[in-house]
Every structure is written in structure tokens, then in C-alpha cells.
C-alpha positions as CSV (number, residue, x, y, z in Angstrom):
1,M,-6.6,5.9,-17.3
2,A,-7.4,2.2,-18.1
3,R,-9.4,-0.1,-15.8
4,I,-7.6,-3.4,-15.5
5,C,-9.4,-6.4,-14.0
6,V,-7.0,-8.8,-12.3
7,D,-7.4,-12.5,-11.9
8,T,-6.5,-14.4,-8.7
9,C,-3.2,-15.6,-10.0
10,F,-1.9,-12.1,-10.4
11,L,-2.9,-11.1,-6.9
12,I,-1.3,-14.3,-5.4
13,G,1.8,-13.7,-7.5
14,L,2.0,-10.1,-6.2
15,Y,2.0,-10.9,-2.5
16,D,3.6,-14.4,-2.5
17,R,7.3,-14.2,-3.0
18,D,7.5,-18.0,-3.5
19,D,4.9,-18.0,-6.3
20,Q,6.0,-18.8,-9.8
21,Y,4.5,-15.6,-11.1
22,H,5.9,-13.3,-8.4
23,D,8.5,-11.5,-10.6
24,A,6.0,-11.0,-13.5
25,A,3.3,-9.8,-11.1
26,V,5.7,-7.2,-9.4
27,R,6.9,-6.0,-12.8
28,Q,3.4,-5.6,-14.2
29,F,2.1,-4.0,-11.0
30,E,4.8,-1.3,-11.2
31,A,4.2,-0.8,-14.9
32,L,0.4,-0.5,-14.5
33,F,-0.3,0.8,-11.1
34,G,3.0,2.1,-9.6
35,T,4.1,5.6,-9.0
36,E,6.0,5.7,-12.3
37,S,3.1,4.3,-14.3
38,G,0.0,5.7,-15.9
39,R,-1.6,5.0,-12.5
40,H,-4.4,2.9,-14.0
41,Q,-7.2,1.5,-11.9
42,L,-6.9,-2.0,-10.5
43,V,-10.3,-3.6,-10.8
44,A,-10.8,-6.5,-8.3
45,P,-13.8,-8.8,-8.7
46,W,-15.0,-10.2,-5.4
47,P,-14.7,-13.8,-6.5
48,A,-10.9,-13.3,-7.1
49,L,-10.6,-11.7,-3.7
50,Y,-12.4,-14.6,-2.0
51,E,-10.0,-17.1,-3.7
52,C,-6.9,-15.0,-3.1
53,L,-7.5,-14.0,0.5
54,G,-8.0,-17.5,1.9
55,T,-6.4,-19.2,4.8
56,R,-3.0,-19.5,3.0
57,C,-2.7,-15.7,2.9
58,T,-4.1,-14.8,6.2
59,K,-2.0,-17.3,8.1
60,D,1.2,-15.8,6.8
61,P,1.9,-12.4,8.4
62,R,4.5,-11.5,5.7
63,K,2.0,-12.0,2.9
64,Q,-0.8,-10.3,4.8
65,A,1.5,-7.2,5.5
66,L,2.6,-7.0,1.8
67,L,-0.9,-7.3,0.5
68,S,-2.2,-4.7,3.0
69,R,0.5,-2.2,2.0
70,I,-0.3,-2.6,-1.7
71,W,-4.0,-2.6,-1.2
72,N,-4.0,0.5,1.1
73,G,-1.8,2.4,-1.4
74,L,-4.2,1.6,-4.3
75,S,-7.2,2.6,-2.2
76,Y,-5.6,5.8,-1.0
77,S,-4.7,6.9,-4.5
78,G,-8.2,6.1,-5.9
79,Q,-6.8,3.3,-8.1
80,L,-8.8,0.5,-6.5
81,V,-12.2,-0.6,-7.9
82,L,-14.2,-3.5,-6.5
83,I,-16.7,-5.2,-8.8
84,D,-19.9,-6.7,-7.3
85,D,-20.3,-10.2,-8.6
86,A,-24.0,-10.6,-7.7
87,P,-25.3,-10.0,-11.3
88,F,-22.9,-12.7,-12.6
89,R,-23.4,-15.6,-10.2
90,E,-26.5,-17.6,-11.2
91,T,-25.8,-18.5,-14.8
92,P,-22.2,-19.6,-14.2
93,L,-23.3,-21.7,-11.2
94,R,-26.0,-23.4,-13.3
95,E,-23.6,-24.0,-16.1
96,L,-21.0,-25.5,-13.7
97,L,-23.6,-27.9,-12.3
98,E,-24.9,-28.9,-15.8
99,E,-21.7,-28.9,-17.8
100,T,-19.0,-31.5,-17.4
101,S,-17.1,-30.9,-20.6
102,R,-15.0,-28.0,-19.4
103,A,-13.3,-28.0,-16.0
104,L,-13.5,-24.4,-14.9
105,S,-14.0,-23.3,-11.4
106,L,-17.0,-21.2,-10.4
107,V,-14.6,-18.2,-9.9
108,D,-13.3,-18.5,-13.4
109,R,-16.9,-18.9,-14.8
110,V,-18.0,-15.7,-13.0
111,L,-15.0,-13.8,-14.3
112,R,-15.7,-15.0,-17.8
113,A,-19.3,-13.8,-17.4
114,M,-18.0,-10.4,-16.4
115,I,-15.7,-10.4,-19.5
116,L,-18.6,-11.3,-21.8
117,S,-21.0,-8.8,-20.2
118,R,-22.4,-6.2,-22.5
119,E,-21.6,-3.7,-19.8
120,R,-18.0,-2.5,-20.2
121,L,-16.8,-3.2,-16.6
122,F,-13.1,-2.9,-17.4
123,D,-10.8,-2.2,-20.3
124,Y,-8.3,-5.1,-19.9
125,F,-8.1,-8.4,-18.2
126,L,-4.8,-9.5,-16.6
127,T,-4.4,-13.3,-16.0
128,Y,-1.7,-15.9,-16.1
129,N,-4.2,-18.6,-17.0
130,T,-4.5,-17.5,-20.6
131,G,-6.1,-20.8,-21.7
132,D,-9.1,-20.3,-19.4
133,F,-9.8,-16.8,-20.6
134,S,-8.5,-16.1,-24.1
135,D,-11.7,-17.2,-25.9
136,A,-13.9,-15.1,-23.6
137,C,-11.6,-12.0,-24.0
138,Q,-11.6,-12.4,-27.7
139,S,-15.4,-12.8,-27.8
140,G,-15.9,-9.9,-25.4
141,S,-13.4,-7.7,-27.1
142,V,-11.4,-7.3,-23.9
143,P,-7.6,-7.3,-24.5
144,L,-5.8,-9.9,-22.4
145,I,-2.6,-9.2,-20.5
146,N,-0.6,-12.2,-19.4
147,E,2.7,-12.9,-17.7
148,E,4.6,-12.5,-21.0
149,S,3.1,-9.2,-21.9
150,A,5.5,-6.3,-22.0
151,P,4.3,-2.8,-20.9
152,E,4.9,-1.4,-24.4
153,S,2.4,-4.0,-25.7
154,Y,-0.5,-3.0,-23.4
155,G,-2.0,-0.6,-26.0
156,F,-2.4,2.5,-23.8
């Protein structure tokens, strides 16, 4: 069973039928976490949850209901893992305030710190913002799954 950390864009694509990545997110969710899959663990970092579950989601009952159904199913089956971001906050915040050369959000910087951590928090990273994470995934030896990745290419 692989532990797959997901970025905000995957989560939004999963519950928002109008999102450009909705079809890819649904396809990948079924392949990775659905009843016919290897039933891998979805690793959700708190920063991605804060970003994903903002006002836009909570004001739309359809989105909220779909996300609740998915979330409850993962939780019930033991496939949901939440990552505490506390150990990864300070350095990315300092870098954000000091660095002006790369326009990365604090959320992305915290996720990159998790990817680059010596602790092996997850086995794969799923994002549709490949350009923001491919270098970190390569340096941290964490395989990246994006919207174009086919299930047979996941490596497990």
C-alpha cells in the first residue's frame, strides 16, 4: 500500500465538477483510492486542506456534500492520513519573506519542505502544478504523479 500525498489542485479537481482537472482527479482517485484500486492511503497535508476547504467550497452545498462523502469513505476505510505541518512552517515562511526570486505560495513552500524532508512522510506526490514541485520531488526522491500520469505508470 503506497502513501500518496495530494496537493490542493487534486482535491479541488475532485470535488469541483467545473474545475479543469475534475476528470483527471476523478480518474486518478478511482485508480489510486477507489474500491477497484490498490486502496492506497491518501496523505493530506493540513496546508492543502486549509487552501482547499476555503469559502468557495463551504458555500456550495454540492461541493461540500461530494467532498464529505469522499472524505468519510477514505476515513472509514483507513485510507486517510493527515500530516501535521508544524515542523515544516518556519523555514518556508522565512524563505518566503526573504526571497523574491521565486513566486511560490506559503502552502507550496511547506509542501516542498515535506517533500524534501529526510523523514519519508509519503511515497508519491500528486499535483497538477508540476513546475512548482518537480525539482523538489527529484531532489527528495519522491515520484511525482500529475494529471497526465496513467495508472500503469505509477510504479506500484
